[in-house]
C-alpha positions in Angstrom: -7.1 -6.2 23.7 -5.0 -3.4 25.2 -1.7 -3.7 23.3 0.6 -1.6 25.4 2.4 -4.6 26.9 3.3 -6.0 23.5 4.3 -2.8 21.7 8.0 -2.4 21.0 9.8 -0.4 23.6 10.9 2.3 21.1 7.2 2.8 20.1 5.5 2.6 23.5 5.7 6.3 24.3 4.0 7.4 21.1 1.5 4.6 21.1 0.3 5.6 24.6 -0.9 8.9 23.3 -2.2 7.9 19.9 -5.8 9.1 19.3 -8.6 6.5 19.0 -10.0 5.9 15.6 -13.8 5.9 15.0 -15.4 4.9 11.7 -18.9 4.3 13.0 -20.7 6.4 10.4 -20.3 8.9 7.6 -19.6 11.8 9.9 -16.9 9.9 11.6 -15.3 9.0 8.3 -15.3 12.6 7.2 -13.7 13.6 10.5 -11.1 10.9 10.1 -10.3 12.3 6.6 -10.0 15.8 7.9 -7.7 14.7 10.8 -5.6 12.7 8.3 -5.1 15.8 6.2 -4.2 17.9 9.2 -1.7 15.3 10.4 0.0 15.4 7.0 0.7 19.1 7.5 2.6 18.3 10.7 5.0 15.9 9.0 8.6 17.0 8.2 8.9 18.4 4.7 11.4 17.0 2.3 12.6 20.3 0.7 15.6 18.8 -1.2 15.7 19.4 -4.9 17.3 16.2 -6.1 13.9 14.6 -6.7 11.4 16.5 -8.9 7.6 16.0 -9.0 5.0 16.5 -11.7 1.2 16.2 -11.2 -0.6 14.8 -14.2 -4.2 13.8 -15.2 -4.2 10.5 -17.1 -7.0 8.5 -18.9 -9.2 6.6 -16.5 -10.8 3.2 -16.8 -13.4 2.8 -19.6 -16.5 5.0 -19.0 -14.9 6.4 -15.8 -13.3 9.7 -14.7 -9.7 10.6 -15.4 -7.2 9.7 -12.8 -4.7 12.0 -11.0 -1.1 10.8 -10.6 2.1 12.4 -9.2 5.3 11.5 -10.9 8.6 11.6 -8.9 11.9 11.4 -10.8 15.5 12.2 -10.2 16.8 15.6 -11.3 19.9 14.0 -12.8 19.9 10.9 -14.8 21.7 9.5 -17.9 19.7 6.3 -18.7 16.3 4.8 -18.8 15.2 4.0 -15.3 12.9 1.4 -13.8 9.5 2.5 -12.7 7.4 1.9 -9.6 3.6 2.4 -9.3 3.0 3.4 -5.7 -0.5 2.9 -4.2 -1.3 4.7 -0.9 -2.9 3.1 2.1 -5.9 4.2 4.2 -8.2 1.2 4.4 -9.6 1.9 0.9 -11.5 4.9 2.4 -8.7 7.3 3.5 -5.4 8.6 2.2 -4.0 11.2 -0.1 -1.0 11.8 -2.3 0.5 14.4 0.0 1.2 11.8 2.6 3.2 9.8 0.1 5.7 12.5 -0.9 8.5 11.5 1.5 8.1 7.8 0.9 8.1 8.2 -2.9 11.1 10.5 -2.9 13.0 8.0 -0.7 12.1 5.3 -3.3 13.5 7.4 -6.1 16.8 7.9 -4.3 17.3 4.4 -3.0 15.9 2.7 -6.1 17.3 5.1 -8.8 13.8 4.9 -10.4 10.8 6.9 -11.5 7.8 6.6 -9.1 4.2 7.2 -10.1 1.8 7.6 -7.2 -1.9 7.1 -8.1 -4.8 9.0 -6.5 -7.4 6.3 -6.9 -11.1 6.7 -6.0 -12.0 6.0 -2.4 -14.9 4.1 -0.9 -17.7 4.3 0.2 -18.4 6.9 -2.5 -16.7 4.6 -5.0 -16.7 1.0 -3.9 -14.8 -1.9 -5.5 -13.7 -2.2 -8.3 -13.3 1.6 -8.8 -10.1 2.0 -6.9 -8.5 -1.1 -8.4 -9.5 -0.1 -11.9 -7.9 3.3 -11.4 -4.7 1.6 -10.4 -4.8 -0.6 -13.5 -5.3 2.5 -15.6 -2.2 4.0 -14.0 -0.2 0.8 -14.7 -1.3 0.9 -18.4 -0.4 4.5 -18.6 3.1 3.8 -17.2 3.7 1.0 -19.7 2.4 3.1 -22.6 4.4 6.2 -21.6 7.9 4.7 -21.4 9.3 7.3 -23.9 7.9 10.4 -22.1 8.7 9.0 -18.7 12.2 7.8 -19.7 11.6 4.4 -18.2 12.5 0.8 -19.0 9.2 -0.9 -19.7 10.7 -4.2 -18.7 11.3 -3.1 -15.2 8.0 -2.0 -13.7 7.2 -2.7 -10.1 4.1 -2.2 -8.1 4.1 -1.3 -4.4 1.9 0.0 -1.6 1.1 -0.1 2.1 -1.9 -1.4 4.0 -4.9 -1.0 1.6 -2.3 0.1 -1.0 -0.7 -3.3 -0.3 -4.0 -5.0 -0.9 -4.4 -3.1 -4.2 -0.8 -4.1 -5.1 -1.6 -7.8 -4.6 -4.9 -7.4 -6.4 -3.3 -5.5 -9.3 -0.7 -8.3 -9.7 -3.6 -10.8 -10.0 -5.5 -8.6 -12.4 -2.6 -7.9 -14.7 -1.8 -11.6 -14.8 -5.4 -12.5 -15.7 -5.9 -9.7 -18.3 -2.5 -10.4 -19.8 -1.7 -6.8 -19.0 1.7 -5.1 -18.6 4.4 -7.3 -17.2 5.1 -6.5 -13.5 8.7 -7.3 -12.6 8.2 -7.2 -8.8 5.4 -6.6 -6.3 5.8 -5.1 -2.8 2.5 -5.3 -0.8 3.5 -3.9 2.6 1.4 -5.2 5.5 -1.4 -5.6 3.0 -5.2 -5.5 3.7 -6.2 -8.6 1.8 -8.9 -10.6 3.7 -12.4 -9.3 4.3 -13.4 -12.3 6.4 -11.7 -11.3 9.7 -11.4 -14.9 10.8 -7.7 -15.2 11.7 -6.5 -15.2 15.3 -4.8 -11.7 14.9 -8.1 -10.3 13.5 -9.7 -11.1 16.9 -6.6 -10.2 18.9 -6.2 -6.5 17.9 -9.1 -4.6 19.3 -7.3 -1.5 20.8 -9.0 1.6 19.4 -5.6 3.3 19.0 -4.6 0.8 16.3 -6.2 -0.3 13.1 -8.4 -2.8 14.9 -11.1 -5.4 14.3 -14.1 -3.0 14.3 -12.4 -0.4 12.1 -11.3 -3.1 9.7 -14.8 -4.6 9.4 -16.3 -1.2 8.8 -13.7 -0.3 6.1 -14.3 -3.6 4.3 -18.1 -3.0 4.3 -17.5 0.5 2.8 -15.1 -0.9 0.2 -17.1 -3.9 -0.9 -20.4 -2.0 -1.0 -22.9 -4.0 -3.1 -20.3 -6.8 -3.4 -20.3 -7.5 0.3 -21.8 -11.0 -0.1 -20.1 -11.9 -3.4 -16.4 -11.0 -2.8 -14.0 -11.2 -5.7 -10.4 -12.2 -5.1 -9.5 -9.0 -6.9 -11.1 -7.2 -3.9 -9.7 -9.6 -1.2 -6.6 -11.4 -2.7 -6.5 -13.8 0.3 -9.5 -15.4 -1.4 -7.6 -16.1 -4.6 -7.4 -19.8 -5.5 -4.5 -19.6 -7.9 -1.4 -17.6 -7.1 0.9 -19.2 -9.7 2.6 -17.0 -12.3 2.7 -13.9 -10.1 5.7 -11.6 -9.9 8.2 -12.0 -7.0 7.1 -10.6 -3.7 8.5 -8.7 -0.7 6.1 -8.2 2.2 6.3 -7.5 5.9 4.0 -7.0 8.9 4.3 -6.1 12.6 3.8 -8.6 15.4 0.9 -6.6 16.8 -0.8 -5.8 13.4 -4.3 -7.0 12.8 -3.2 -8.3 9.4 -0.4 -10.5 10.8 -2.1 -13.9 10.4 -3.8 -13.3 7.0 -0.5 -12.2 5.6 1.3 -15.2 7.0 -1.3 -17.4 5.4 -1.0 -15.5 2.1 2.8 -15.8 2.1 2.5 -19.6 2.6 0.1 -19.8 -0.4 2.5 -17.7 -2.5 5.4 -20.0 -1.7 3.3 -23.1 -2.3 2.4 -21.7 -5.8 6.1 -21.2 -6.6 6.2 -17.4 -6.3 9.6 -16.2 -5.0 8.7 -14.4 -1.7 10.6 -12.6 1.0 8.8 -12.0 4.3 9.6 -10.1 7.5 7.8 -10.0 10.8 8.9 -7.1 13.1 8.6 -7.7 16.9 6.3 -5.3 18.8 5.4 -3.3 15.7 1.9 -2.1 15.1 0.3 -1.2 11.8 2.2 1.3 9.7 4.6 2.1 12.6 7.3 3.3 10.2 5.0 6.0 8.9 3.4 6.9 12.3 6.7 6.9 14.3 9.4 7.3 11.6 12.2 8.3 14.0 12.2 5.1 16.0 15.1 2.8 15.2 12.7 -0.2 14.6 10.7 2.0 12.2 13.9 3.0 10.3 14.7 -0.7 10.1 11.3 -1.5 8.6 11.5 1.4 6.1 15.1 0.8 5.1 14.7 -2.9 4.6 11.8 -2.6 2.2 13.5 0.3 0.3 16.6 -1.9 -0.2 14.5 -4.9 -1.3 12.9 -2.7 -3.9 16.2 -1.4 -5.2 17.6 -5.0 -5.4 14.6 -6.1 -7.4 14.8 -3.2 -9.9 18.6 -3.3 -10.5 19.9 -6.8 -9.9 
């Protein structure tokens, strides 16, 4: 479906000139990765020095490569701070840490916290569970590095957008079931959580300028790889039968986002399982609009509301 008539007025101009996405084959994926990296170079740079960064290599999962992380922390602090594990988006097949710099610095400022962004392995080269296990390794490292990071191990949150939101939800399940580090709060933003593509919105959003049905199906095929016909709830959390005992949730989605209905269903299941959950639907917003069109007022609203929700969870 052509989405122009439903897109928020403040986003229409940009959406009308958005390039089409093609993930039809390996060459198309490589081209999408190159375009993504080039786009990152055009984004405004945050040159302020109140938030410092440190790139580190940490132990990876058992019998797997080491994992790269980027630590963001305030230049001035006088106490142990809460920590946030941030997981980038990109359909499990795209994305890089450089795109996350501005988001993570904003989280440090608003949440008065330390943020650790993880550079997990991507599919199809590394299908599930590689990326999730990298995220779990990063969570373990944060919990075991409280002294060197200067963090309060009792206040660790996990957050991410899109595929990063899916990994956030999956990591909360995995940490619960492995009796891993305690997660205070989870913030899966417009998460990619259902491989089945059976909801009304999964059929509704077909415009090639947005994250659409065909792109989503192809990305899931790449991520699941040999697990395509035996899908774990740790890969697609919408399949999870038991959501009890999970940390409190903040999540959101746009009205014209492919993931709208699978997230609505997941939120209902969370609430039915007794998980404290805050949920926002933004009118006329397409997938990741606050990242793609950050200067629009509706985008600022999306961004500021989830930053404030994170800060409240970490400090109150």
